[in-house]
C-alpha positions as CSV (number, residue, x, y, z in Angstrom):
1,X,0.0,0.0,0.0
2,X,1.1,3.5,-0.8
3,X,0.3,7.0,0.5
4,X,-0.1,9.2,-2.6
5,X,-0.2,12.9,-3.2
6,X,-0.9,14.5,-6.5
7,X,-1.9,17.4,-8.6
8,X,-4.6,17.2,-11.2
9,X,-6.2,20.1,-13.1
10,X,-4.9,22.6,-10.5
11,X,-6.2,20.6,-7.5
12,X,-3.9,19.0,-5.0
13,X,-5.2,15.7,-3.7
14,X,-4.3,12.8,-1.4
15,X,-5.1,9.2,-2.3
16,X,-4.7,5.6,-1.2
17,X,-3.1,3.3,-3.7
18,X,-2.3,-0.3,-3.7
19,X,-0.1,-2.6,-5.8
20,X,-1.2,-6.3,-5.6
21,X,1.5,-8.5,-7.1
22,X,1.4,-12.3,-7.4
23,X,3.3,-14.9,-9.4
24,X,3.7,-18.7,-9.2
25,X,6.8,-19.0,-11.3
26,X,5.0,-19.5,-14.6
27,X,2.3,-16.8,-14.6
28,X,1.8,-13.5,-12.9
29,X,-1.0,-11.0,-12.1
30,X,-0.3,-7.4,-11.1
31,X,-2.9,-4.7,-10.3
32,X,-2.4,-1.0,-9.3
33,X,-5.4,0.8,-7.9
34,X,-5.8,4.5,-7.0
35,X,-8.8,6.2,-5.5
36,X,-9.1,9.8,-4.4
37,X,-11.9,12.3,-3.7
38,X,-12.5,14.6,-6.7
39,X,-10.2,12.6,-8.9
40,X,-12.0,9.3,-8.9
41,X,-10.9,5.7,-9.1
42,X,-8.3,4.2,-11.5
43,X,-7.2,0.6,-12.0
44,X,-4.3,-0.6,-14.1
45,X,-3.8,-4.3,-14.5
46,X,-1.3,-6.6,-16.1
47,X,-1.4,-10.4,-16.6
48,X,1.0,-12.7,-18.4
49,X,3.7,-15.3,-18.2
50,X,7.0,-15.6,-16.4
51,X,9.9,-16.8,-18.5
52,X,13.7,-16.8,-18.6
53,X,13.7,-13.1,-19.5
54,X,11.3,-12.1,-16.7
55,X,7.7,-11.0,-17.3
56,X,6.0,-11.5,-20.6
57,X,2.6,-9.6,-20.5
58,X,-0.4,-10.9,-22.4
59,X,-2.9,-8.2,-21.5
60,X,-2.7,-4.7,-20.0
61,X,-5.8,-2.8,-19.1
62,X,-6.6,0.7,-17.8
63,X,-10.0,1.4,-16.3
64,X,-11.4,4.7,-15.4
65,X,-15.0,5.2,-16.4
66,X,-14.5,2.4,-19.0
67,X,-11.8,0.0,-19.7
68,X,-9.3,0.1,-22.6
69,X,-6.8,-2.7,-23.1
70,X,-3.7,-3.8,-25.0
71,X,-3.2,-7.4,-26.1
72,X,0.3,-8.9,-26.6
73,X,0.2,-11.3,-29.6
74,X,3.7,-12.6,-30.2
75,X,2.4,-15.3,-32.5
76,X,1.1,-12.6,-34.8
77,X,4.1,-10.3,-34.1
78,X,1.9,-7.5,-32.9
79,X,0.4,-5.7,-30.0
80,X,-3.3,-4.7,-30.6
81,X,-5.5,-2.2,-28.8
82,X,-9.2,-2.3,-27.9
83,X,-9.4,1.5,-28.4
84,X,-9.1,0.9,-32.2
85,X,-5.7,2.5,-32.4
86,X,-3.3,0.9,-34.9
87,X,-1.5,-2.2,-33.8
88,X,2.3,-1.9,-33.2
89,X,5.0,-4.5,-33.7
90,X,5.6,-6.8,-30.8
91,X,9.2,-7.0,-29.5
92,X,10.9,-9.5,-27.2
93,X,11.0,-8.1,-23.7
94,X,8.0,-5.8,-24.2
95,X,6.4,-4.6,-21.0
96,X,3.4,-2.5,-20.1
97,X,2.9,0.4,-17.7
98,X,2.4,-1.9,-14.7
99,X,4.8,-4.7,-15.5
100,X,7.7,-2.4,-16.3
101,X,7.9,-1.4,-12.6
102,X,8.3,-5.1,-11.6
103,X,10.5,-6.2,-14.5
104,X,13.0,-3.4,-13.7
105,X,13.0,-4.5,-10.1
106,X,13.6,-8.1,-11.1
107,X,16.4,-7.2,-13.3
108,X,18.1,-5.2,-10.5
109,X,17.6,-8.0,-8.0
110,X,18.9,-10.6,-10.4
111,X,22.2,-8.9,-11.1
112,X,22.7,-5.7,-9.1
113,X,26.3,-5.3,-10.3
114,X,25.2,-5.0,-13.9
115,X,23.4,-1.8,-13.3
116,X,25.7,0.8,-11.6
117,X,24.8,4.4,-11.3
118,X,24.9,5.9,-14.8
119,X,23.9,2.8,-16.7
120,X,20.6,2.6,-18.6
121,X,17.9,0.1,-19.4
122,X,15.6,0.3,-22.5
123,X,12.4,-1.6,-23.3
124,X,9.3,-1.2,-25.3
125,X,6.6,-0.1,-22.9
126,X,2.9,-0.4,-23.8
127,X,0.1,1.8,-22.7
128,X,-3.6,1.4,-23.3
129,X,-3.5,3.0,-26.8
130,X,0.1,3.0,-27.9
131,X,3.7,1.9,-27.2
132,X,7.0,3.6,-26.9
133,X,10.6,2.8,-26.2
134,X,11.3,3.8,-22.6
135,X,14.9,4.3,-21.4
136,X,15.6,4.4,-17.7
137,X,18.8,5.7,-16.3
138,X,20.1,4.4,-13.0
139,X,20.4,7.9,-11.5
140,X,21.4,7.7,-7.8
141,X,21.5,5.9,-4.5
142,X,19.1,7.7,-2.2
143,X,18.2,7.4,1.5
144,X,14.4,7.9,1.8
145,X,12.1,8.6,4.7
146,X,8.8,7.0,3.8
147,X,5.6,6.4,5.7
148,X,6.9,2.8,5.8
149,X,10.2,3.9,7.4
150,X,13.7,4.8,6.4
151,X,15.1,2.8,3.4
152,X,18.2,2.9,1.3
153,X,17.1,2.9,-2.4
154,X,18.3,3.0,-6.0
155,X,16.6,5.6,-8.1
156,X,15.8,5.1,-11.8
157,X,14.4,7.8,-14.0
158,X,12.8,8.0,-17.4
159,X,13.4,11.4,-18.9
160,X,10.8,12.8,-21.4
161,X,12.1,12.7,-25.0
162,X,9.2,14.6,-26.6
163,X,6.9,17.4,-25.6
164,X,4.1,15.3,-24.2
165,X,6.1,12.4,-22.6
166,X,5.7,11.5,-19.0
167,X,8.6,11.8,-16.6
168,X,8.8,8.6,-14.5
169,X,10.9,8.3,-11.4
170,X,11.1,5.0,-9.4
171,X,12.9,4.2,-6.2
172,X,13.7,0.5,-5.5
173,X,14.7,-0.9,-2.1
174,X,17.3,-3.6,-2.1
175,X,16.4,-4.6,1.5
176,X,12.8,-5.4,0.2
177,X,13.9,-7.4,-2.8
178,X,14.0,-4.3,-5.0
179,X,10.3,-3.7,-4.7
180,X,9.3,-0.2,-5.9
181,X,8.9,1.8,-2.7
182,X,8.3,5.1,-4.3
183,X,7.3,6.2,-7.7
184,X,6.5,9.6,-9.1
185,X,4.9,10.2,-12.5
186,X,4.8,13.7,-13.9
187,X,2.8,14.7,-16.9
188,X,3.9,17.3,-19.4
189,X,1.4,19.8,-18.0
190,X,2.8,19.5,-14.5
191,X,0.2,17.2,-13.1
192,X,1.7,14.4,-11.1
193,X,1.2,11.5,-8.7
194,X,3.8,10.6,-6.0
195,X,3.3,7.3,-4.3
196,X,5.3,6.4,-1.2
197,X,5.2,2.9,0.5
198,X,3.2,2.9,3.7
199,X,2.7,-0.9,4.4
200,X,3.8,-4.2,3.0
201,X,1.9,-7.5,3.3
202,X,3.4,-10.8,2.0
203,X,1.1,-13.7,1.2
């Protein structure tokens, strides 16, 4: 669970968010929910397989008032969208906007020495209507004071490349298996959501 603060259309808000994350070694299910007064409820979900490269999504969905989804179809070599936007080519290692947080953490946990400060990681990242290549830079080692407590973290950042790109900042905690303990997503217009870990429950 995370304590979130944000800015949307000039309004500052506080929200409760939750990341539910499960896998059994062959398949996974991840769901991020956010609910806030005046802003509403949002759900992002990702399901797929676990293979030698990590997570292999099969479906990503974003639900606000209605749901839109992306379908990963490696047998057809494409990723298709329910919103009737054009399909895009599928690529090995493709992620979505939920699984990317967990895939990066898994890569860091699997071989921390391979990702020193200054290194970068790129992967095709799929949203509900399109896909883009996201490059994350391993930016710094930060000590954070979170609602959960004080944690040593490794910060990764995705810098905007184009005018309307999101800025994505993620802090991973080695002591918690490189779980994302803080993430901040900033839109091009200045709107943002900043989620900070408040509690952790293991099944």
